[in-house]
Each structure stands twice: as C-alpha cells, then as structure tokens.
C-alpha positions in Angstrom: -50.0 25.9 25.1 -46.7 26.0 23.2 -44.7 22.9 22.8 -41.0 23.2 22.1 -39.1 20.2 20.7 -35.6 19.7 19.7 -34.9 19.2 16.0 -34.3 15.5 16.5 -37.5 15.0 18.3 -39.5 16.9 15.8 -38.0 14.9 12.9 -38.7 11.7 14.8 -42.3 12.7 15.4 -42.8 13.6 11.7 -41.5 10.2 10.7 -43.8 8.4 13.1 -46.9 10.4 12.0 -46.0 10.0 8.3 -45.6 6.2 8.8 -42.1 6.2 7.6 -39.0 4.6 9.0 -36.3 6.4 10.9 -33.0 5.4 12.5 -32.2 6.6 16.0 -28.8 6.6 17.6 -29.9 6.3 21.3 -28.6 4.8 24.5 -30.1 1.8 26.3 -32.6 4.0 28.3 -33.9 5.5 25.0 -34.2 2.0 23.5 -36.2 0.9 26.5 -38.6 3.8 26.1 -38.9 3.3 22.3 -39.5 -0.4 22.7 -42.2 0.2 25.4 -44.1 2.6 23.1 -47.6 1.5 22.2 -47.4 3.3 18.8 -44.0 2.0 17.5 -42.8 -1.5 16.5 -39.1 -0.8 16.6 -36.2 -2.9 15.4 -33.6 -2.4 18.1 -30.0 -3.2 17.2 -27.1 -3.1 19.7 -23.9 -2.0 18.0 -20.7 -2.4 20.0 -16.9 -2.4 19.7 -15.1 -5.7 19.6 -13.5 -5.0 23.0 -13.2 -2.4 25.7 -9.5 -2.0 24.8 -10.5 -1.2 21.2 -13.1 1.3 22.4 -10.6 3.0 24.6 -8.1 3.1 21.7 -10.7 4.7 19.5 -11.8 7.3 22.1 -8.2 8.3 22.8 -7.3 8.3 19.1 -10.0 10.9 18.4 -8.2 13.4 20.7 -11.5 15.0 21.5 -12.3 13.5 24.9 -10.9 14.5 28.3 -9.6 11.8 30.6 -12.7 12.1 32.7 -15.0 11.8 29.7 -13.1 8.7 28.5 -13.4 7.2 32.0 -17.2 7.9 32.1 -17.8 6.6 28.6 -15.9 3.4 29.3 -17.8 2.8 32.5 -21.1 3.4 30.7 -20.1 1.1 27.8 -19.3 -1.7 30.3 -22.7 -1.4 32.0 -24.5 -1.3 28.7 -22.5 -4.3 27.4 -23.4 -6.3 30.5 -27.1 -5.3 30.1 -27.1 -6.2 26.4 -25.5 -9.6 27.0 -28.3 -10.6 29.3 -31.0 -9.2 27.0 -33.5 -10.4 29.6 -36.5 -8.5 28.3 -35.6 -9.2 24.6 -34.9 -5.5 24.2 -32.4 -6.1 21.4 -33.5 -7.8 18.1 -30.0 -8.0 16.7 -26.4 -7.4 17.7 -23.6 -6.1 15.5 -19.9 -5.9 16.3 -18.4 -2.7 14.9 -14.9 -4.1 14.2 -14.5 -2.7 10.7 -16.8 0.0 9.5 -17.6 -1.4 6.0 -18.4 -4.8 7.5 -20.5 -3.4 10.3 -22.4 -1.2 7.8 -23.1 -4.2 5.6 -24.3 -6.1 8.6 -26.6 -3.3 9.6 -28.0 -3.2 6.0 -28.6 -6.9 6.2 -30.4 -6.6 9.5 -32.6 -3.9 8.2 -33.4 -5.8 5.0 -34.2 -8.9 7.0 -36.6 -7.2 9.4 -37.9 -4.5 7.1 -37.8 -5.9 3.5 -40.1 -3.2 2.2 -37.1 -0.8 2.5 -35.6 -1.8 -0.8 -33.8 1.6 -0.7 -30.7 0.1 0.8 -30.0 -2.3 -2.1 -27.9 0.1 -4.0 -26.3 1.8 -1.0 -22.5 1.4 -1.0 -20.5 0.7 2.1 -18.5 3.6 3.7 -14.8 3.5 3.6 -12.9 2.4 6.7 
C-alpha cells in the first residue's frame, strides 16, 4: 500500500515521531482533532482580530480576496469567535488578540514559554515589525 501525504502532513508526522514541537496554523475543526489525539498533548492558542471591523479592513486592504471570499471568511470568523468565547470543552489553553503584530508575537512567545519552558529557543527571537 502506498500512502501519499501533503508536505505539511509529512512534516507534522516527522515532528511527532521525532518528539519535537511544531506549530500548526489550523482552523477550529483541526484543533478539535489535534486536541482529541491520544498521542499528542497540544497547546491550543486561539489568535483573533480585535474586532470584526478590523478583520474586514485587513481582508479588504490586502486586495487579494473576492467579495464572496471576504463574506465567507467573515461568517466563518464570527462562528469561530462565538465557539471560542464559550470554550466549553476547554479546547483553547490561551487566547491572544492580534491587534499589533509585535505585541501579538511577544504574547505568543510568552504563552509558549509558559507552557513549554524547555523551548528556550525563543529567548533570543526578535519581534517582527508591524
């Protein structure tokens, strides 16, 4: 039997089997699946815009999205935000508001250092520019 994986899945599986850490950019459905895994002990962080108005402004400002795509992304973001606010199954360990990129980046570094202190690699990492 031949198994074909995407590059992302292959990299993720290599990280899991090598007992290393990896960062995934996934939607809520993916987070639910990862959290339900019997093999993994994930740190799940919900990163969101400060408001829907700001999200819409960012999407339109990129100039890469069609009107339909923007509508769908905003609807999805609203559902995900409502789901995250409830956090009924304790899916999310931490929440970060991506208001300003350097601040959000530093917050993410802090969350990782808090939950996974053995990853001292982040101590010298500088913040991205806004």
